[in-house]
C-alpha positions as CSV (number, residue, x, y, z in Angstrom):
1,M,-8.7,71.2,39.8
2,D,-10.3,73.4,42.8
3,A,-13.4,71.4,44.3
4,F,-14.0,69.9,41.0
5,Y,-17.4,68.6,41.1
6,A,-18.7,71.6,43.7
7,S,-17.2,74.2,41.4
8,I,-18.6,72.5,38.0
9,E,-22.4,72.6,40.0
10,Q,-21.9,76.3,41.1
11,R,-21.0,77.3,37.4
12,D,-23.8,75.6,35.8
13,N,-26.4,77.0,38.9
14,P,-25.5,80.8,39.6
15,D,-27.4,80.6,42.8
16,L,-24.9,78.5,44.4
17,I,-22.3,80.4,43.8
18,G,-21.1,81.9,47.2
19,K,-23.0,79.3,49.4
20,P,-21.6,76.3,51.0
21,L,-22.6,73.0,48.9
22,A,-22.1,69.5,48.9
23,V,-22.5,67.2,45.9
24,G,-23.8,63.7,47.3
25,Y,-26.8,62.2,48.6
26,G,-28.0,64.6,52.2
27,E,-30.2,61.9,53.4
28,K,-29.2,59.1,55.7
29,R,-26.3,56.8,54.8
30,G,-25.3,59.6,52.3
31,V,-21.8,60.8,51.9
32,V,-19.9,63.7,50.8
33,A,-18.4,63.5,47.5
34,A,-17.2,67.5,47.0
35,A,-17.7,70.2,49.1
36,S,-17.6,73.9,47.6
37,Y,-14.7,76.0,49.5
38,E,-17.5,77.8,51.4
39,A,-18.8,74.8,53.1
40,R,-15.2,73.5,54.0
41,K,-15.1,76.3,56.1
42,Y,-17.6,74.6,58.1
43,G,-15.2,71.6,58.5
44,V,-16.9,69.8,55.3
45,Y,-15.0,67.2,53.4
46,S,-15.0,64.6,50.7
47,A,-16.1,61.1,52.2
48,M,-17.8,62.6,55.5
49,P,-20.9,61.7,56.1
50,S,-23.6,63.5,54.9
51,T,-25.4,63.8,58.8
52,V,-22.1,64.9,60.1
53,A,-21.8,67.6,57.2
54,L,-25.2,68.5,58.1
55,R,-24.1,69.0,61.9
56,K,-21.4,70.6,61.0
57,C,-23.2,73.1,59.0
58,P,-27.2,73.2,59.3
59,H,-27.5,75.3,55.8
60,L,-25.3,73.3,53.8
61,I,-26.7,72.6,50.2
62,F,-26.7,69.0,48.8
63,V,-26.9,68.7,45.0
64,M,-26.9,64.6,43.2
65,P,-23.3,63.8,41.7
66,R,-23.5,64.4,37.5
67,F,-20.8,62.2,36.8
68,E,-21.5,62.1,33.0
69,V,-20.7,65.6,33.1
70,Y,-17.5,65.5,35.3
71,R,-16.2,62.8,33.1
72,S,-17.1,65.4,30.1
73,V,-15.7,68.6,31.9
74,S,-12.0,66.3,32.6
75,E,-11.7,65.1,28.8
76,Q,-11.8,69.0,28.3
77,I,-8.9,69.5,30.5
78,H,-7.0,66.2,29.7
79,D,-7.2,67.5,26.1
80,I,-5.6,70.8,27.0
81,F,-2.8,68.8,28.8
82,Y,-2.1,67.1,25.2
83,E,-1.6,70.2,23.4
84,Y,1.6,70.3,25.7
85,T,2.7,66.6,26.1
86,D,1.8,63.0,25.6
87,Q,3.3,62.2,29.1
88,V,0.3,62.7,30.8
89,E,-0.4,60.4,33.9
90,P,-4.2,60.7,35.5
91,L,-4.3,60.4,38.9
92,S,-8.5,61.0,39.0
93,L,-10.8,63.3,36.8
94,D,-9.8,66.5,38.2
95,E,-5.9,65.7,38.5
96,A,-2.9,64.5,36.8
97,F,1.1,64.4,36.7
98,L,2.4,66.1,33.4
99,D,6.0,65.7,32.0
100,V,7.1,68.4,30.4
101,T,11.0,68.4,30.0
102,I,10.5,67.7,26.0
103,N,7.1,69.4,25.3
104,K,5.3,70.1,22.2
105,M,5.8,73.7,22.3
106,N,9.4,73.7,22.8
107,M,9.3,75.9,26.0
108,R,11.7,76.0,28.2
109,S,9.8,77.1,31.2
110,A,7.5,74.5,33.4
111,T,6.4,77.4,35.1
112,L,4.7,79.4,31.8
113,I,3.4,76.1,30.5
114,A,1.5,75.4,33.7
115,K,0.5,79.1,33.6
116,E,-0.9,78.9,30.1
117,I,-2.5,75.9,31.5
118,K,-4.0,77.4,33.7
119,C,-5.2,80.0,31.5
120,K,-6.8,77.9,28.9
121,I,-8.7,75.7,31.8
122,K,-10.3,79.1,32.9
123,E,-11.0,79.9,29.1
124,Q,-12.6,76.8,28.1
125,T,-14.4,75.7,31.3
126,N,-14.7,78.7,33.5
127,L,-13.2,76.8,36.4
128,T,-9.8,77.1,38.0
129,A,-6.8,74.9,38.5
130,S,-4.0,74.7,40.7
131,A,-0.6,74.0,39.3
132,G,2.5,72.8,41.3
133,V,6.0,72.6,39.4
134,S,9.2,70.8,40.7
135,Y,11.6,68.3,39.8
136,N,9.9,64.9,40.6
137,K,6.4,63.9,41.4
138,F,6.5,64.1,45.3
139,L,7.4,67.6,45.3
140,A,4.9,68.7,42.5
141,K,2.2,67.3,44.3
142,I,2.9,69.2,47.5
143,A,3.2,72.3,45.6
144,S,0.1,71.9,43.7
145,D,-1.8,72.0,47.1
146,Y,0.0,74.7,48.6
147,K,-1.8,77.7,47.2
148,K,-4.8,76.3,46.7
149,P,-7.5,77.4,45.0
150,D,-6.2,78.9,41.6
151,G,-2.8,78.6,42.8
152,L,0.5,78.5,41.2
153,Y,3.8,77.2,43.4
154,V,7.4,76.4,42.2
155,I,9.7,74.3,44.3
156,T,13.4,74.6,42.4
157,P,15.9,71.7,42.9
158,K,17.6,74.4,45.0
159,R,14.6,74.6,47.5
160,G,14.0,71.3,47.7
161,E,15.0,69.8,50.8
162,S,14.7,73.0,52.7
163,F,11.3,73.4,51.7
164,I,10.4,69.7,52.9
165,E,12.2,70.2,56.2
166,K,10.1,72.7,57.0
167,L,7.0,70.9,55.9
168,N,4.2,69.7,58.1
169,I,3.9,65.7,58.0
170,N,0.3,66.0,57.6
171,R,1.0,67.9,54.2
172,F,3.1,64.9,53.1
173,F,1.8,63.0,49.7
174,G,0.6,59.7,51.0
175,V,0.6,60.6,54.8
176,G,-3.1,60.5,55.9
177,P,-4.3,61.3,59.3
178,V,-3.7,57.6,60.9
179,T,-0.2,58.0,60.2
180,A,0.1,61.5,60.6
181,N,-1.0,60.5,64.1
182,K,1.5,57.8,64.6
183,M,4.4,59.7,63.3
184,N,3.3,62.6,66.1
185,E,3.1,60.0,68.4
186,L,7.0,59.1,67.6
187,G,8.0,62.8,67.6
188,I,7.6,63.3,64.0
189,H,5.9,66.6,63.5
190,N,7.7,68.0,60.2
191,G,10.0,66.7,57.3
192,A,13.1,67.8,59.5
193,D,12.2,65.3,62.1
194,L,11.2,62.6,59.4
195,K,14.8,63.4,58.2
196,Q,16.6,62.3,61.2
197,W,15.0,58.7,61.1
198,S,17.2,55.9,59.4
199,E,15.4,54.0,56.4
200,F,15.5,51.0,58.6
201,D,13.6,52.2,61.7
202,L,10.8,54.0,59.4
203,A,10.2,50.6,57.2
204,H,10.4,49.3,61.0
205,H,7.5,51.6,61.8
206,F,5.5,52.0,58.6
207,G,6.4,48.8,56.6
208,K,7.4,49.3,52.5
209,A,6.0,52.8,52.8
210,G,8.7,53.8,55.3
211,L,11.3,53.2,52.3
212,S,9.4,56.0,50.7
213,Y,8.9,58.2,53.1
214,Y,13.0,57.9,53.8
215,Q,13.6,59.2,50.2
216,Y,10.8,62.2,50.5
217,A,12.5,63.8,53.3
218,R,15.1,63.8,51.1
219,G,13.5,65.2,48.3
220,L,13.8,62.5,46.4
221,D,11.5,60.7,44.0
222,D,12.6,58.5,41.3
223,R,9.3,57.7,39.9
224,E,8.4,58.5,36.2
225,V,5.6,60.1,34.5
226,V,3.5,56.7,33.5
227,A,1.5,57.7,30.5
228,E,-0.6,54.6,30.7
229,R,-1.3,52.4,33.5
230,V,-2.7,48.9,33.6
231,R,-5.7,48.5,35.7
232,K,-5.6,46.1,38.1
233,S,-9.2,46.2,39.4
234,L,-12.9,47.1,38.7
235,G,-16.1,46.7,40.7
236,A,-19.1,48.3,42.4
237,E,-20.6,48.4,45.7
238,E,-23.5,49.8,47.6
239,T,-24.5,51.6,50.7
240,F,-28.0,51.0,51.6
241,L,-30.6,53.6,52.9
242,E,-32.1,51.0,55.3
243,D,-30.0,47.8,56.4
244,I,-31.0,44.6,55.1
245,S,-31.0,40.9,56.3
246,D,-33.1,38.3,54.2
247,L,-30.8,36.4,51.7
248,T,-33.7,37.0,49.0
249,T,-32.9,40.6,49.4
250,I,-29.2,40.5,49.4
251,E,-29.3,38.3,46.2
252,Q,-31.3,40.9,44.6
253,E,-28.9,44.0,45.5
254,L,-25.8,41.5,44.6
255,Y,-27.5,41.0,41.3
256,K,-28.2,44.9,40.5
257,I,-24.3,45.4,41.6
258,A,-23.1,42.5,39.2
259,Q,-25.2,44.0,36.4
260,E,-22.9,47.5,37.2
261,V,-19.9,45.6,37.1
262,A,-20.6,43.7,34.0
263,R,-21.6,47.5,32.7
264,R,-18.4,48.6,33.4
265,L,-16.3,45.6,32.2
266,S,-18.3,46.0,28.8
267,E,-16.8,49.4,28.6
268,R,-13.1,48.5,29.4
269,D,-10.4,46.6,27.9
270,F,-10.3,44.3,30.8
271,N,-10.3,41.0,31.8
272,A,-10.4,39.1,35.4
273,R,-10.3,35.8,36.9
274,T,-10.6,36.6,40.3
275,L,-13.7,37.9,42.1
276,T,-14.2,39.7,45.8
277,L,-17.4,39.8,47.6
278,K,-17.4,42.6,50.3
279,V,-19.8,42.9,52.7
280,K,-20.1,45.5,55.3
281,Y,-22.3,45.0,58.6
282,A,-24.3,47.5,60.2
283,D,-21.7,47.7,63.0
284,F,-19.2,48.7,60.5
285,T,-17.4,45.3,60.5
286,I,-16.3,44.5,57.0
287,I,-15.7,40.9,55.8
288,T,-14.3,39.8,52.2
289,R,-14.4,36.6,50.2
290,S,-12.3,35.7,47.1
291,I,-12.0,33.1,44.4
292,T,-9.6,32.8,41.6
293,L,-10.8,31.0,38.5
294,D,-9.2,29.4,35.4
295,H,-11.2,31.5,33.1
296,Y,-12.2,35.1,32.6
297,I,-15.2,36.5,34.3
298,T,-17.4,38.0,31.9
299,S,-21.5,38.5,32.6
300,A,-23.5,39.5,35.6
301,K,-25.2,36.1,35.8
302,E,-22.1,34.3,36.4
303,M,-20.6,37.2,38.8
304,L,-23.9,36.7,40.7
305,N,-23.5,32.8,41.0
306,I,-20.1,33.1,42.3
307,A,-20.9,36.0,44.4
308,M,-23.6,33.9,46.0
309,D,-21.5,30.9,46.6
310,L,-19.0,33.1,48.5
311,L,-22.0,34.5,50.5
312,S,-22.4,31.0,51.7
313,R,-19.1,31.1,53.0
314,V,-19.7,33.8,55.4
315,E,-21.0,32.5,58.9
316,D,-24.0,34.5,60.3
317,I,-24.8,36.3,57.1
318,A,-28.6,35.3,57.8
319,I,-29.0,36.8,61.0
320,R,-26.9,39.8,61.1
321,K,-27.7,43.4,59.1
322,V,-25.9,44.1,56.1
323,R,-25.1,48.1,55.7
324,L,-23.1,47.7,52.3
325,L,-22.2,45.1,49.3
326,G,-19.5,45.2,46.8
327,L,-18.0,43.2,43.9
328,T,-14.7,43.7,42.5
329,L,-13.0,41.9,39.8
330,K,-9.1,41.4,39.6
331,N,-6.4,40.5,37.4
332,P,-4.3,38.4,39.3
333,D,-2.0,38.3,36.3
334,V,-1.3,41.8,36.8
335,E,-1.0,41.5,40.6
336,D,1.7,38.9,39.9
337,N,3.9,41.1,37.5
338,D,4.0,43.8,39.5
339,C,7.1,44.7,40.7
340,S,6.8,48.0,41.8
341,A,9.2,49.2,45.0
342,L,7.1,52.4,45.6
343,P,3.5,52.9,46.7
344,I,0.9,54.3,44.0
345,Q,-2.1,56.2,44.8
346,L,-5.2,54.0,44.4
347,E,-7.8,54.7,41.7
348,I,-11.1,55.1,42.8
349,D,-14.4,54.6,40.4
350,F,-16.8,57.8,40.1
351,D,-19.9,55.6,38.7
352,N,-21.4,55.0,41.9
353,P,-24.1,57.5,42.8
354,I,-25.2,56.0,45.9
355,N,-21.7,56.1,47.6
356,P,-19.5,58.6,45.5
357,Y,-16.0,58.8,47.4
358,E,-14.0,61.4,45.4
359,D,-10.4,60.8,45.0
360,K,-9.2,63.2,47.5
361,T,-5.8,64.2,45.5
362,E,-7.7,67.8,46.2
363,E,-8.4,67.5,49.6
364,Q,-5.1,66.0,51.1
């Protein structure tokens, strides 16, 4: 989807159409969850601190997120996907991979299917989507970003390698700003440069991800569209408007977070034995403490007790100011059985209105 959250807000409030808009909290400690295309012209993007966004665009309009609305629209869109195939792998509320090799409409053209889906989304939601069509997930993802907004781009097998050779390294799926800068320092600026590197050398500089970069440079990606994913973690965190330091306040805030995690736990078929406490100090230093139990963690009260025990293992917690607290439940059994050789895109929970980072599928 194109600027999904911001586009929904402009659709539902015509006074916002054509204006630079950010979804998020516009005051101190706020974060941009999504930016309209008018705002992006000023350099405003998702995950940017609101204060920075306002410096770039002083007349930026902030609206608070409405995640229930976004989820509802997302369900509408996914219903359209399932009219064509059951092989749908969601990446976020606003993006998914579809395998239409065998499809319910018996259509032989993936491009025509993409066109139909785009039209139906527009008709039913009054929103625009961009589609990428190709023979593997890596290229389809790049193609979906290539002609935004309201784009449709096709990369055929014959064009795959030549397309990648000319592609700027910044546009490679899975290559963020830090990795792109490192690659630039090594003389890697596009796909052709990347293709000159051996698998061994890429692994040496970029670890396991280097093995994927070697394949991507050659247009290779054998990952299948996975219709069902096993959830590995579930959590919540809160960034405070003012730093906190006394243990009573910290305990109160941790209990609120534990209640939110427990609520999400009750909504999902998820079992977890590992709890991780995250603390971000005012100087942006982050520490984590974890423990794995021999039973499933099910209640907010138990989470709080465990979190306070983990907190007692954090040095200087009583004398340092805390900017953020978070709790995450993990399923170590799933982690142990995960033998995937390729990296996957991380999932981000959209339910936290204070620090509402949006999955950057549409921003990359």
